[in-house]
MIKEVEX-291812 format. One record per residue: residue number from 1; chain; x, y, z of N, C-alpha, C in turn. Coordinates in Angstrom, 3 decimals. Atoms other than C-alpha are relative to their C-alpha. Example, Ala and Ser with C-alpha at 12.3 -4.5 7.8 and 13.67 -1.06 7.14 Angstrom:
PT num chaine   n_east  n_north     n_up  ca_east ca_north    ca_up   c_east  c_north     c_up
PT   1      A    0.890   -1.190    0.000   12.300   -4.500    7.800    0.900    1.200    0.000
PT   2      A   -0.820   -1.190   -0.060   13.670   -1.060    7.140   -0.770    1.090    0.730
END
This chain:
PT num chaine   n_east  n_north     n_up  ca_east ca_north    ca_up   c_east  c_north     c_up
PT   1      A   -0.406   -1.939   -0.580   81.589  102.026  123.423    1.007    0.740   -1.553
PT   2      A   -0.371   -1.290    0.789   82.487  104.837  120.622    0.953    0.813    0.230
PT   3      A   -1.148   -1.046   -0.263   84.488  106.870  122.897    1.459   -0.084   -0.550
PT   4      A   -0.822    0.139    0.123   87.499  107.770  121.722    0.924   -0.447   -1.331
PT   5      A   -0.441    0.229    1.180   87.645  106.293  118.409    0.001    0.616   -1.239
PT   6      A   -0.755   -0.714    0.761   88.893  107.414  115.683   -1.315    0.244   -1.448
PT   7      A    0.811    0.105    0.992   86.421  108.389  112.803    1.211   -1.019   -1.174
PT   8      A   -0.878    0.699    1.368   87.352  106.209  109.580   -0.163    0.659   -1.433
PT   9      A    0.793   -0.727    1.384   84.684  107.108  106.751   -0.454    1.727    0.334
PT  10      A    0.814   -0.687    0.057   83.116  109.967  105.645   -0.931   -0.254   -0.897
PT  11      A    0.628    0.576    0.942   80.607  109.377  103.521   -1.093    1.333   -0.301
PT  12      A    0.431   -1.153    0.509   78.493  111.878  101.309   -1.385   -1.145   -1.142
PT  13      A    1.322   -0.057    0.829   74.803  111.058   99.898   -0.181    0.657   -1.613
PT  14      A   -0.062   -0.403    1.385   75.014  111.621   95.881   -1.134   -0.272   -0.552
PT  15      A    1.061   -0.208    1.461   72.513  111.575   92.915    1.199   -1.445   -0.985
PT  16      A   -1.121    1.465    0.801   76.492  109.373   91.042    0.750    0.049    0.967
PT  17      A   -1.541   -0.417   -0.805   79.030  108.540   92.982    0.840    0.032   -0.865
PT  18      A   -1.002   -0.238    1.529   80.916  108.183   89.736    0.563    1.189    0.087
PT  19      A   -0.554   -1.601   -0.015   80.888  111.631   89.177    0.568    0.852    1.579
PT  20      A   -0.503   -0.577   -1.629   80.849  112.853   92.942    1.525   -0.804    0.117
PT  21      A   -1.459    0.671    0.126   84.412  110.388   92.882    0.484    0.964   -0.881
PT  22      A   -0.932   -0.223    0.900   85.930  111.705   89.984    0.033    1.681    0.150
PT  23      A    0.193   -1.510   -0.504   84.604  115.797   91.333    1.028    0.073    1.354
PT  24      A   -0.747   -0.746   -1.914   86.305  115.314   94.730    1.770   -0.344   -0.669
PT  25      A   -1.330    0.231    0.453   89.534  113.712   93.302    0.797    0.911   -1.101
PT  26      A   -0.111   -1.232    0.751   89.559  116.401   91.178    0.763    1.407    0.858
PT  27      A   -0.531   -1.403   -1.379   89.791  119.015   94.004    0.816   -0.230    1.068
PT  28      A   -0.961    0.374   -0.998   91.523  117.118   96.550    0.917   -0.903   -0.510
PT  29      A   -1.363    1.077    0.147   93.606  114.257   95.118   -0.417   -0.928    0.513
PT  30      A    0.492    1.332   -0.487   91.718  111.421   96.307   -0.140   -0.600   -0.883
PT  31      A    0.622    0.945    0.882   91.446  108.219   94.898    1.291   -0.570    0.067
PT  32      A    1.424    0.429    1.186   91.518  105.699   93.497   -1.574   -0.530    0.328
PT  33      A    1.864    0.490   -0.521   87.299  104.803   94.009    0.043   -1.164   -0.894
PT  34      A    0.328    1.063    0.083   86.489  101.696   94.135   -1.205   -0.251    0.033
PT  35      A    0.967   -0.646    0.284   83.140  101.588   92.842   -1.172   -1.387    0.049
PT  36      A    0.713    1.079    0.018   80.263   98.546   94.006   -1.724    0.502   -0.407
PT  37      A    1.652   -0.654    1.106   76.819   98.982   91.862   -0.747   -1.228    0.812
PT  38      A    1.247    1.051   -0.490   73.620   96.963   93.450    0.273   -0.593    1.693
PT  39      A   -0.830    0.059   -0.956   75.649   96.729   96.950   -1.149   -1.386    0.639
PT  40      A    1.283    0.556   -0.253   73.144   93.255   98.043    0.395   -0.417    1.340
PT  41      A    0.671    0.466   -1.801   71.353   92.923  101.520   -0.440   -1.142    0.463
PT  42      A    0.459    0.930   -0.200   70.756   90.010  103.018   -1.294    0.185    0.945
PT  43      A    1.420   -1.120   -0.567   68.292   92.025  105.245    0.536    1.830    0.428
PT  44      A   -0.120   -1.281   -0.178   67.551   95.532  105.645   -0.931    0.552    1.276
PT  45      A    0.867   -0.711   -1.011   66.033   97.005  108.523   -0.063    1.828   -0.052
PT  46      A   -0.205   -1.622   -0.053   65.100  100.949  108.586   -1.163   -0.114    1.054
PT  47      A    1.018   -0.417   -1.105   63.573  102.139  111.909   -0.801   -1.331    0.476
PT  48      A    0.480    1.608   -0.009   62.672   98.102  112.298   -0.852   -0.409   -0.497
PT  49      A    0.872    0.630    1.209   60.905   97.970  109.281    0.791   -0.957   -1.215
PT  50      A   -1.020    0.254    1.078   62.295   95.631  106.747   -0.374    0.347   -1.115
PT  51      A   -0.083   -0.918    1.147   63.082   97.323  103.527    1.038   -0.781   -1.037
PT  52      A   -0.832    0.050    1.275   64.304   96.950  100.360    0.954    1.329   -0.325
PT  53      A   -0.914   -1.307    0.827   67.722   99.295   99.434    0.752   -0.629   -0.394
PT  54      A   -1.020   -0.030    0.459   69.450   99.194   97.007    0.869    1.222   -0.809
PT  55      A   -0.479   -1.668   -0.419   72.300  101.504   96.727    1.193   -0.671   -0.596
PT  56      A   -1.253   -0.232    0.768   75.829  101.904   94.975    1.011    0.574    0.913
PT  57      A   -0.650   -0.519   -1.055   79.083  102.719   97.040    1.014    0.248   -1.338
PT  58      A   -1.805   -0.450    0.649   82.376  104.706   95.463    0.628    0.264    1.105
PT  59      A   -1.034   -0.119   -1.200   85.206  104.226   98.044    1.482    0.295   -0.745
PT  60      A   -1.611   -0.097    0.755   88.428  105.782   97.810    0.523    0.884    1.322
PT  61      A   -0.179   -0.428   -1.402   90.802  107.215  100.005    0.524    1.529    0.091
PT  62      A    0.059   -1.677   -0.351   91.736  111.069  101.111    1.098    0.010    1.057
PT  63      A   -1.033    0.078   -0.476   95.137  110.890  102.844    0.108   -0.945    1.517
PT  64      A    0.700    1.317   -0.924   94.196  108.607  106.404   -1.259    0.184   -0.377
PT  65      A    1.467    0.035    0.294   90.428  109.274  105.627   -0.590   -1.200   -0.803
PT  66      A    0.591    0.106    0.490   88.041  106.889  103.882   -0.879    0.903   -0.650
PT  67      A    1.561   -0.638   -0.033   85.537  108.794  101.839   -0.865   -1.152   -1.058
PT  68      A    1.244    0.465    0.753   82.416  107.241  100.491   -0.795    1.055   -0.498
PT  69      A    1.095   -0.822    0.307   79.956  108.332   97.898   -0.928   -1.044    0.048
PT  70      A    0.820    1.000   -0.013   77.008  106.716   98.251   -1.564    0.119   -1.049
PT  71      A    0.973   -0.459    0.880   73.974  106.646   95.713   -1.665   -1.131    0.674
PT  72      A    1.321    0.559   -0.183   70.190  105.190   96.534   -0.553   -0.476   -1.856
PT  73      A    0.135    0.540    1.725   69.326  103.193   92.893   -1.634    0.039    0.248
PT  74      A    1.326    0.974    0.344   65.545  102.129   93.942   -0.814    1.445    0.843
PT  75      A    0.763   -1.037   -0.622   62.368  104.744   95.444   -0.065   -0.826    1.355
PT  76      A    0.500    0.458   -1.192   61.512  104.079   99.259    0.562    0.464    1.056
PT  77      A   -0.192   -0.553   -0.875   62.051  104.616  102.610    1.406   -0.518   -0.162
PT  78      A   -1.159    0.626   -0.489   65.685  104.516  104.074    0.968    0.944    0.795
PT  79      A   -0.890   -1.045   -0.512   68.659  106.352  105.939   -0.086    1.397   -0.608
PT  80      A   -0.590   -1.163    0.774   69.288  108.270  103.025   -1.234    0.793   -0.360
PT  81      A    1.140   -0.575    0.058   65.885  109.256  102.455   -0.209    1.088    1.137
PT  82      A   -0.267   -0.794   -0.861   65.731  110.331  105.782    0.620    1.481    0.025
PT  83      A   -0.580   -0.929    0.207   67.846  112.916  105.297    0.213    1.223   -1.118
PT  84      A   -0.345   -0.674    0.890   67.706  113.887  101.905   -1.245   -0.453   -1.075
PT  85      A    0.905    0.560    1.150   64.959  114.280   99.020    0.655   -0.054   -1.819
PT  86      A   -0.533   -0.015    1.643   65.108  113.280   95.249    0.853    1.491    0.010
PT  87      A   -0.665   -0.597    0.144   68.129  115.427   94.214    0.460    0.835    0.820
PT  88      A   -0.799   -0.611   -1.169   69.266  116.595   97.343    1.377   -1.117    0.538
PT  89      A   -1.564    0.411   -0.340   73.379  115.664   98.436    0.242    0.716    1.041
PT  90      A   -0.528   -0.743   -1.176   75.015  116.402  101.289    0.761   -1.276    0.585
PT  91      A   -0.871    0.806   -0.739   77.320  114.706  103.918   -1.410   -1.085    0.968
PT  92      A    1.142    1.075   -0.509   75.556  111.701  105.446    0.378   -0.837    1.038
PT  93      A   -0.321    0.784   -1.471   77.371  109.569  107.909    1.593    0.347   -0.179
PT  94      A   -1.147    0.248   -0.197   80.512  109.310  109.721    0.209   -1.455    0.289
PT  95      A    0.050    1.779    0.063   81.774  105.463  110.048    1.569   -0.036    0.767
PT  96      A   -0.811    1.164   -1.412   83.477  103.671  113.504    0.492   -1.254   -0.361
PT  97      A   -0.574    1.047    0.371   85.299  101.067  113.482   -0.160   -0.702    1.708
PT  98      A    0.173    0.363   -1.521   83.811   99.264  117.273    1.006   -1.383   -0.040
PT  99      A   -0.024    1.537   -0.760   85.025   95.898  119.165   -1.374   -0.394    0.163
PT 100      A    1.545    1.203   -0.544   81.379   94.659  119.809   -0.496    0.934   -0.682
PT 101      A    1.391   -1.308    0.360   78.514   96.615  117.809   -1.103   -0.081    0.776
PT 102      A    1.319    0.215   -0.736   75.969   95.141  120.199    0.270    1.779    1.176
PT 103      A   -0.079   -0.803   -0.734   77.933   97.277  122.677    0.352    1.293   -0.176
PT 104      A    0.051   -1.122    0.871   78.239  100.050  120.343   -1.335    0.748    0.175
PT 105      A    1.426   -0.423    0.197   74.404  100.184  119.608   -0.817    0.659    1.608
PT 106      A    1.103   -0.481   -1.535   73.352  100.181  123.185    1.110    1.420    0.355
PT 107      A   -0.667   -1.471   -0.369   76.029  103.105  124.044   -0.719    1.110   -0.535
PT 108      A    0.737   -1.167    0.858   74.742  105.176  121.266   -1.348    0.254    0.104
PT 109      A    1.602   -0.386   -0.475   71.029  104.668  122.283    0.025    0.705    1.326
PT 110      A    0.143   -0.692   -0.858   71.826  105.825  125.568    0.661    1.381    0.293
PT 111      A   -0.557   -1.027    0.481   73.643  108.632  124.327   -1.389    0.959   -0.830
PT 112      A    0.813   -0.640    0.362   70.317  109.375  122.748   -0.022    0.190   -1.479
PT 113      A   -0.036    0.512    2.002   70.874  108.134  118.695   -0.811   -1.328    0.346
PT 114      A    0.621    1.054    0.361   68.152  105.847  117.717    0.627   -0.583   -1.121
PT 115      A   -0.556    0.523    1.001   69.057  103.003  115.621   -0.810    0.040   -1.182
PT 116      A    1.464   -0.595    1.532   67.682  104.235  112.117    0.565   -1.171   -1.353
PT 117      A   -0.512    0.867    0.825   69.512  101.227  110.106    0.809   -1.339    0.971
PT 118      A   -0.886    1.118   -0.800   70.637   97.305  110.954    0.116   -0.604   -1.505
PT 119      A    0.137    0.724    1.625   71.704   95.709  107.753    1.134   -1.047   -0.191
PT 120      A   -1.060    0.507    0.180   73.640   92.629  106.993    0.026   -0.210   -1.576
PT 121      A   -0.046    0.679    1.808   75.005   91.609  103.777    0.375   -1.338   -0.165
PT 122      A   -0.493    1.665    0.289   75.575   88.302  102.067    0.576   -0.710    0.824
PT 123      A   -0.867    0.944   -0.730   78.579   87.012  103.795    0.186    0.808    1.084
PT 124      A    0.207    0.080   -1.601   77.277   87.864  107.422    0.225    1.067    0.517
PT 125      A   -0.263   -1.607   -0.812   78.783   91.413  107.824   -1.108    1.000    0.354
PT 126      A    1.084   -0.866   -0.563   76.597   93.226  110.283    0.697    1.843    0.121
PT 127      A   -0.298   -1.398   -0.517   76.533   97.227  110.339   -1.414    1.042    0.135
PT 128      A    0.955   -0.955   -0.329   74.576  100.231  111.934   -0.337    1.166   -0.373
PT 129      A    0.465   -0.914    0.172   73.250  103.268  111.279   -0.318    1.104    1.288
PT 130      A    0.725   -0.714   -0.898   72.721  105.598  114.642   -0.013    1.433   -0.888
PT 131      A    0.949   -1.442    0.559   70.248  108.815  113.679    0.913    0.603    1.519
PT 132      A   -0.772   -1.398   -0.926   72.659  111.598  115.257   -0.021    1.139   -0.495
PT 133      A    0.682   -1.206    0.491   71.028  114.544  113.140   -0.356    0.636    0.455
PT 134      A    0.438   -0.906   -1.063   69.400  116.292  115.782    1.411    0.785    0.442
PT 135      A   -0.706   -0.415   -0.349   72.537  116.491  117.185    1.465    0.368   -0.784
PT 136      A   -0.968   -0.099    1.137   75.502  116.857  114.633   -0.101   -0.108   -1.056
PT 137      A    0.178    0.029    1.198   73.963  116.716  111.484   -0.155   -0.952   -0.993
PT 138      A   -0.091    1.074    1.005   74.663  113.387  109.946   -0.032   -1.059    1.294
PT 139      A    0.481    1.133   -0.970   74.208  109.859  111.082    1.218   -0.563    0.547
PT 140      A   -0.746    0.951   -0.572   76.743  107.303  112.982    0.537   -1.263   -0.646
PT 141      A    0.186    1.557    0.384   77.452  104.309  110.959    1.216   -1.066    1.098
PT 142      A   -0.189    0.709   -0.804   78.766  101.741  113.276    0.533   -1.740   -1.033
PT 143      A   -0.463    1.408    0.512   81.137   98.281  111.881    0.742   -0.424    0.968
PT 144      A   -1.034    0.691   -1.127   82.672   95.645  113.883    1.339   -0.779   -0.838
PT 145      A   -1.343    0.325    0.192   86.095   95.103  113.353    0.166   -1.490   -0.572
PT 146      A    0.140    1.119    0.475   86.298   92.184  111.192    0.855   -0.520   -1.131
PT 147      A   -0.538   -0.084    0.912   88.565   90.976  108.639   -0.194    0.311   -1.053
PT 148      A    0.789   -0.272    1.536   86.383   91.206  105.414    0.052    1.578    0.254
PT 149      A    0.401   -1.250   -0.718   86.107   94.717  106.965    1.367    0.550   -0.172
PT 150      A   -1.786   -0.770   -0.620   89.672   95.918  108.228    0.671   -0.197   -1.225
PT 151      A   -0.479    0.354    1.518   90.986   93.891  104.936   -0.440    0.885   -1.068
PT 152      A    0.341   -1.034    0.920   89.001   96.281  102.964    0.489    1.428   -0.254
PT 153      A   -0.747   -1.369   -0.241   89.906   99.449  104.157    1.694    0.145    0.216
PT 154      A   -1.485   -0.060    0.463   93.550   98.312  104.054    0.287   -0.108   -1.458
PT 155      A    0.180    0.251    1.547   92.812   97.395  100.351    0.431    1.245   -0.575
PT 156      A    0.072   -2.050    0.335   91.563  101.326   99.623    1.431    0.885    0.284
PT 157      A   -0.603   -1.146   -0.920   94.368  102.686  101.693    1.256   -0.719   -0.811
PT 158      A   -1.054    0.582    0.927   97.028  100.459   99.614    0.116    0.608   -1.335
PT 159      A    0.298   -0.655    1.298   95.794  101.537   96.529    0.320    1.276   -0.591
PT 160      A   -0.756   -1.221    0.249   96.419  105.169   97.244    1.489    0.268    0.496
PT 161      A   -1.323   -0.097   -0.098   99.757  104.703   97.933    0.401    0.283   -1.459
PT 162      A   -0.606   -0.099    1.488  101.603  106.587   94.779   -0.618   -0.183   -0.816
PT 163      A    1.121   -0.038    0.734   98.276  106.811   93.161    0.201    1.223   -0.901
PT 164      A   -0.382   -0.883    0.807   98.918  109.024   90.038   -1.044    1.034   -0.707
PT 165      A    1.322   -0.328    0.329   95.227  109.618   89.306   -0.055   -0.587   -1.386
PT 166      A    0.655    0.480    0.971   94.791  107.312   86.397   -0.563   -1.267   -0.032
PT 167      A    0.682    1.188   -0.584   92.547  104.505   86.216   -0.792    0.097    1.591
PT 168      A    0.875   -1.044   -1.955   90.571  106.890   89.464   -0.844   -1.357    0.170
PT 169      A    1.131    0.322   -0.031   87.284  104.760   88.592    0.320   -1.918   -0.029
PT 170      A   -0.291    1.140    0.168   87.293  101.013   89.466   -0.702   -0.869    0.430
PT 171      A    1.301    0.349   -0.579   84.663   98.446   89.775    0.416   -1.111    0.284
PT 172      A   -0.143    0.846   -0.794   84.551   96.096   92.329   -1.493   -1.106    0.256
PT 173      A    0.970    0.548   -0.230   81.976   93.700   93.571   -0.097   -0.542    2.013
PT 174      A    0.221    0.477   -1.346   81.191   93.428   97.282   -1.456   -0.712    0.338
PT 175      A    1.099    1.113   -0.353   78.643   90.990   99.203   -0.185   -1.637    0.262
END
């Protein structure tokens, strides 16, 4: 179920995650941003078809909300290209942390949202993107509340406490 759960993240698809993070920080005071390049995926199903997805993301905090800027580094079908052609950018998804990923997927599908992405990182962490574009104009990303995820959210939020704008972009490795 996802009813009543708060949106934990807003994600934008962009051409350059670092440039987008710097612009958001300059405009809204968000940050710092932790940038993971070429995030490895153990498996990636786009609309039930195995695909290769090479993407990079910048994660930062804006008050109580995580902001993600994600860029696709390869050509090919993806949940990002479902919404944006080469050179286009915009709001892509909101993320919700759920207790049971499969139950949330079923609830979303019963609400009319198809599974556009089912992915797993090398460390076993799984996530889904539900296609809510026709109704809401964006995807809904579902994560299960695992220590690796909640710990990362806490890490990014804690880094924002007292952030003074210095050392805005910080490279990390995920996966």
